[in-house]
C-alpha positions in Angstrom: -133.4 -13.9 -32.3 -132.9 -14.3 -36.0 -129.5 -12.6 -36.2 -128.2 -16.1 -36.1 -128.9 -16.1 -39.9 -127.2 -12.8 -40.7 -123.8 -14.4 -41.6 -125.9 -16.5 -44.0 -127.1 -13.3 -45.6 -123.5 -12.0 -46.0 -122.7 -15.4 -47.7 -125.1 -14.5 -50.5 -124.9 -10.7 -50.5 -121.3 -10.0 -49.5 -120.7 -6.3 -48.7 -124.0 -5.4 -50.2 -125.7 -7.4 -47.4 -123.9 -5.3 -44.8 -124.9 -2.2 -46.7 -128.5 -3.4 -46.6 -128.4 -4.0 -42.9 -127.5 -0.3 -42.4 -129.8 1.1 -45.1 -132.8 -0.9 -44.0 -132.2 0.2 -40.4 -132.3 3.7 -41.7 -135.5 3.3 -43.7 -137.2 1.3 -40.8 -136.3 4.1 -38.4 -137.8 6.7 -40.7 -141.0 4.7 -41.3 -141.4 4.1 -37.5 -141.3 7.9 -37.0 -143.8 8.6 -39.6 -146.1 5.8 -38.5 -146.3 7.3 -35.0 -146.7 10.8 -36.6 -149.9 9.5 -38.1 -151.3 8.9 -34.7 -151.3 12.6 -34.1 -153.3 15.6 -35.5 -153.1 19.4 -34.9 -155.8 20.9 -32.8 -157.2 24.5 -33.1 -154.4 25.9 -31.1 -151.8 24.2 -33.3 -150.9 21.5 -30.7 -150.3 17.9 -31.6 -153.0 15.6 -30.1 -152.9 11.8 -30.2 -156.2 10.9 -31.9 -155.4 7.4 -32.8 -154.2 4.6 -30.7 -152.8 1.8 -33.0 -151.6 0.7 -36.3 -155.1 -0.6 -37.0 -156.6 2.8 -36.1 -154.4 4.5 -38.7 -155.4 1.8 -41.4 -159.1 2.5 -40.6 -158.6 6.1 -41.2 -157.1 5.4 -44.7 -158.7 2.2 -45.9 -162.0 2.8 -44.2 -163.7 1.5 -41.0 -164.9 -1.7 -42.7 -161.7 -2.9 -44.3 -158.9 -1.0 -42.6 -158.7 -3.0 -39.4 -159.2 -6.4 -41.2 -156.3 -5.7 -43.6 -153.9 -4.8 -40.9 -155.1 -7.5 -38.6 -154.5 -10.1 -41.3 -151.0 -8.9 -42.1 -150.2 -8.8 -38.3 -151.6 -12.2 -37.8 -149.6 -13.7 -40.7 -146.4 -12.0 -39.3 -146.9 -13.2 -35.8 -148.0 -16.8 -36.7 -145.1 -17.1 -39.2 -142.8 -15.9 -36.4 -144.0 -18.6 -34.2 -143.6 -21.2 -36.9 -139.9 -20.0 -37.4 -139.2 -20.6 -33.7 -140.3 -24.1 -34.0 -138.3 -24.6 -37.3 -135.3 -23.1 -35.6 -135.6 -25.5 -32.6 -135.5 -28.4 -35.1 -132.5 -27.0 -36.9 -130.6 -26.5 -33.7 -131.3 -29.9 -32.2 -130.4 -31.8 -35.4 -127.3 -29.6 -35.6 -126.5 -30.8 -32.0 -127.3 -34.5 -32.7 -126.8 -35.0 -36.4 -126.2 -38.8 -36.1 -129.0 -39.5 -33.6 -132.1 -41.5 -34.3 -134.5 -38.4 -34.2 -134.8 -36.4 -37.4 -135.3 -32.6 -37.6 -139.1 -32.8 -38.0 -139.4 -35.1 -35.0 -137.3 -32.6 -32.9 -139.8 -29.9 -34.0 -142.7 -32.0 -32.7 -140.9 -32.7 -29.4 -140.1 -29.0 -28.9 -143.7 -28.1 -30.0 -145.1 -30.3 -27.2 -143.2 -28.1 -24.7 -145.1 -25.1 -26.1 -148.6 -26.5 -25.5 -148.8 -24.9 -22.0 -148.7 -21.4 -23.8 -152.5 -21.9 -24.1 -152.8 -21.2 -20.4 -151.2 -17.7 -20.7 -153.8 -15.2 -19.5 -151.9 -11.8 -19.4 -148.7 -10.1 -20.4 -147.2 -10.3 -17.0 -146.5 -14.0 -17.5 -145.4 -13.4 -21.0 -143.0 -10.7 -20.0 -141.3 -12.9 -17.3 -140.6 -15.5 -20.0 -139.3 -12.8 -22.3 -137.0 -11.5 -19.6 -135.2 -14.9 -19.3 -135.3 -15.1 -23.2 -133.2 -11.8 -23.2 -130.8 -13.2 -20.6 -130.2 -16.3 -22.9 -129.9 -14.0 -25.9 -127.2 -11.9 -24.4 -125.2 -15.0 -23.3 -125.3 -16.4 -26.8 -124.2 -13.2 -28.5 -121.2 -12.9 -26.1 -120.3 -16.6 -26.7 -120.5 -16.4 -30.6 -118.6 -13.1 -30.7 -115.9 -14.3 -28.4 -115.5 -17.5 -30.5 -115.3 -15.6 -33.8 -112.8 -13.1 -32.4 -110.8 -15.9 -30.9 -110.4 -17.2 -34.5 -109.5 -13.9 -36.1 -106.2 -15.3 -37.4 -108.1 -17.6 -39.7 -110.7 -15.0 -41.0 -111.3 -15.3 -44.7 -111.1 -11.6 -45.7 -111.0 -12.4 -49.4 -114.2 -14.4 -49.4 -116.5 -11.5 -48.9 -117.9 -10.6 -52.3 -118.6 -7.3 -54.0 -121.0 -9.0 -56.4 -124.5 -10.1 -55.7 -125.9 -13.6 -56.2 -129.1 -12.7 -58.0 -131.0 -15.9 -57.0 -130.0 -16.0 -53.3 -129.5 -12.3 -52.3 -133.2 -11.5 -52.4 -133.7 -14.2 -49.8 -130.9 -12.6 -47.8 -132.6 -9.2 -48.2 -135.9 -10.7 -46.8 -134.0 -12.0 -43.8 -132.6 -8.5 -43.1 -136.0 -6.8 -43.5 -137.6 -9.4 -41.3 -134.9 -8.7 -38.6 -136.1 -5.0 -38.4 -139.9 -5.6 -38.4 -141.1 -4.0 -35.1 -143.7 -1.5 -36.5 -146.8 -3.3 -35.1 -145.4 -2.7 -31.6 -144.4 1.0 -32.0 -147.7 2.8 -31.3 -148.1 0.9 -28.0 -144.5 1.5 -27.1 -144.7 5.2 -27.8 -147.9 5.4 -25.8 -146.4 3.8 -22.8 -143.2 6.1 -22.7 -143.0 8.2 -19.6 -141.7 11.1 -21.9 -143.1 10.6 -25.4 -140.9 13.5 -26.7 -138.0 11.1 -26.4 -139.6 8.5 -28.9 -137.7 9.8 -31.8 -134.3 9.9 -29.9 -135.1 6.3 -28.7 -135.8 5.1 -32.2 -132.7 6.7 -33.6 -130.3 5.2 -31.1 -132.0 1.8 -31.1 -131.7 1.5 -34.8 -128.1 2.8 -34.9 -127.2 0.2 -32.3 -129.1 -2.6 -34.2 -127.4 -1.6 -37.5 -123.9 -1.7 -35.9 -124.4 -4.9 -34.1 -126.1 -6.7 -36.9 -123.5 -5.6 -39.5 -120.7 -6.7 -37.2 -122.3 -10.0 -36.3 -123.0 -10.9 -39.9 -119.6 -9.8 -41.1 -117.6 -11.4 -38.4 -119.6 -14.6 -38.5 -119.1 -15.0 -42.2 -115.4 -14.2 -42.0 -115.0 -17.0 -39.5 -116.7 -19.8 -41.7 -116.8 -18.3 -45.2 -118.4 -20.6 -47.8 -119.3 -23.2 -45.0 -121.6 -20.7 -43.3 -124.8 -22.4 -42.5 -128.4 -21.1 -42.2 -128.1 -21.0 -38.4 -124.6 -19.9 -37.5 -124.2 -22.0 -34.3 -124.3 -25.2 -36.4 -120.9 -24.1 -37.8 -119.2 -24.6 -34.4 -116.8 -27.5 -34.8 -116.6 -29.0 -31.3 -119.7 -31.2 -30.9 -120.0 -30.7 -27.1 -119.6 -26.9 -27.4 -122.0 -26.8 -30.3 -124.6 -28.8 -28.5 -124.3 -26.6 -25.4 -124.7 -23.4 -27.4 -127.6 -24.9 -29.5 -129.5 -26.0 -26.5 -129.2 -22.5 -25.0 -130.6 -21.3 -28.3 -133.4 -23.8 -28.2 -134.4 -22.6 -24.7 -134.3 -19.1 -26.0 -136.4 -19.9 -29.0 -139.0 -21.6 -26.6 -139.0 -18.6 -24.4 -139.4 -16.3 -27.4 -142.5 -18.1 -28.7 -145.0 -16.9 -26.1 -144.8 -13.2 -27.1 -145.8 -13.5 -30.8 -148.1 -16.4 -29.9 -150.0 -14.3 -27.2 -150.3 -11.4 -29.6 -151.7 -13.6 -32.3 -154.2 -15.3 -30.0 -155.2 -11.8 -28.8 -156.0 -10.7 -32.3 -158.0 -13.9 -33.0 -159.9 -13.5 -29.8 -160.7 -9.8 -30.3 -161.7 -10.3 -33.9 -163.9 -13.4 -33.6 -164.6 -14.2 -29.9 -165.9 -11.2 -28.0 -169.5 -12.2 -27.9 -172.6 -11.0 -29.8 -173.4 -8.5 -31.2 -169.7 -7.5 -31.5 -168.6 -10.8 -33.0 -170.2 -13.9 -34.4 -168.8 -16.3 -31.7 -169.3 -16.1 -27.9 -166.7 -14.6 -25.6 -163.7 -16.8 -24.6 -163.9 -15.6 -21.1 -166.3 -16.8 -18.4 -167.9 -14.4 -15.9 -165.2 -15.2 -13.3 -162.6 -14.1 -15.6 -161.4 -17.6 -16.4 -160.9 -19.0 -19.9 -163.6 -21.3 -21.0 -162.6 -24.9 -21.7 -163.4 -24.7 -25.5 -161.4 -21.5 -25.6 -158.4 -23.3 -24.2 -158.9 -25.9 -26.9 -158.7 -23.1 -29.6 -155.5 -21.7 -28.1 -153.9 -25.2 -28.0 -155.1 -25.7 -31.7 -153.1 -22.5 -32.6 -149.9 -24.0 -31.1 -150.6 -27.2 -33.0 -151.1 -25.3 -36.2 -147.7 -23.7 -35.9 -146.0 -27.1 -35.3 -147.7 -28.6 -38.3 -146.7 -25.8 -40.5 -143.2 -26.0 -39.2 -142.8 -29.6 -40.0 -144.3 -29.0 -43.4 -141.9 -26.1 -44.4 -138.6 -27.0 -42.6 -136.3 -24.5 -44.3 -135.5 -21.8 -41.8 -133.6 -19.1 -43.9 -135.8 -19.4 -46.9 -139.0 -19.2 -44.9 -137.7 -16.2 -43.0 -136.8 -14.5 -46.3 -140.3 -15.2 -47.6 -141.9 -13.7 -44.6 -139.6 -10.6 -44.6 -140.4 -10.1 -48.3 -144.2 -10.4 -47.8 -145.4 -9.0 -44.5 -142.1 -7.3 -43.6 -142.1 -5.0 -46.6 -145.9 -4.2 -46.3 -145.7 -3.4 -42.6 -142.4 -1.7 -42.4 -142.0 -0.1 -46.0 -145.1 0.4 -47.9 -148.0 1.0 -45.5 -146.3 3.6 -43.2 -145.3 5.7 -46.2 -148.8 5.3 -47.8 -150.5 6.2 -44.6 -148.2 9.2 -44.2 -149.0 10.5 -47.6 -152.7 10.2 -47.1 -153.1 11.4 -43.5 -150.6 14.3 -43.8 -151.6 15.3 -47.3 -151.0 19.0 -47.9 -148.7 19.3 -44.9 -145.6 17.6 -46.3 -142.6 19.1 -48.1 -141.8 18.0 -51.5 -138.7 16.2 -50.3 -140.7 14.2 -47.7 -143.3 13.2 -50.5 -140.5 12.1 -52.8 -138.8 10.0 -50.1 -142.1 8.4 -49.2 -142.7 7.4 -52.8 -139.1 6.1 -53.0 -139.6 3.9 -49.9 -142.9 2.5 -51.3 -141.1 1.7 -54.6 -138.3 0.0 -52.7 -140.9 -1.9 -50.7 -142.6 -3.2 -53.8 -139.3 -4.0 -55.5 -138.0 -5.9 -52.5 -141.3 -7.6 -51.9 -141.9 -8.9 -55.5 -138.4 -10.1 -56.1 -138.1 -11.6 -52.6 -141.4 -13.4 -52.7 -140.6 -14.8 -56.1 -137.1 -16.0 -55.4 -138.0 -17.3 -51.9 -140.9 -19.2 -53.2 -138.8 -20.7 -56.0 -136.1 -21.6 -53.5 -138.6 -23.2 -51.1 -139.9 -25.4 -54.0 -136.3 -26.3 -54.9 -135.5 -27.1 -51.3 -138.3 -29.6 -51.0 -136.2 -32.6 -51.5 -137.6 -34.7 -48.6 -141.2 -35.8 -48.5 -143.7 -34.6 -45.9 -144.2 -36.7 -42.8 -147.7 -37.6 -43.7 
């Protein structure tokens, strides 16, 4: 979804942003492989046996039973809720881009779009979520084709000389966070690998998917920037000059954002319910499910409250690219760079070659470097961007 901000990343990072899109794809592909490798151990016959089932299970092995699950759950919950918040912020940006002179401001659009998300509280299983995600994918493909076609149609005006070889030290870390965030899929990889018909093809699948992602994202960011150069906005569709065409494309993107929201929302709610609402003695609070398998009324209220929370956060932090850079620099680097390599070093200690150990430490170093610089610059940019007051 967030590839709409990749041309904005090229605006501030130039060719280095494109290099980062390829390099981070390579690193995330590697850390995805070693994360799944941590699920397996050798048995007495030397065969690999899957002894762990999730990212949380790996964390428990390394950080301990008491804190391991809590640490990973917290990071995953932050990542998922912030993703939900970004979808709401994106809806506001897109709608105000479509109707810039209308009587409704961006925050009001966020609240209106947020009201359409309240029924997510009634989602009971992944079947309903997957149906919404399917139509989300259809809308996504349509938008990609439209934007690419428009950019290529304007190839004669491309600003080749505007792509920089230098780096904007204040803005590029935000762009780097956006790129990292666009590759964060590690929390889903153990489940994905488990459900493959042929698990031996996992590495092949991961290689080709990241190669495809790197090529597409690099081209999309480069072509998008060439088309609008210094005028490139945080959400690239807001650069479309024809108001009718821009409104049409943006509304499709709003529909896609609304259809994208249920998946991270459902995953976040599931973490909350499994952590706090399974009934005693497992958890402090009672189960959210009645004996007939239906959600209890108060449980529905909690689910709706999660939606309201994401809406309120969105209207409080209405800066899409900066917020995405902050999330990518924080949870993105932890989940996709630092922890997979740290877990690999701990669980596979004594079995790794020196080259693998050195590379793991190098990725950990990069993760801390990107994270610290990205969090600092994104937070500073967020403070600077707060030029309009809160709506309450």
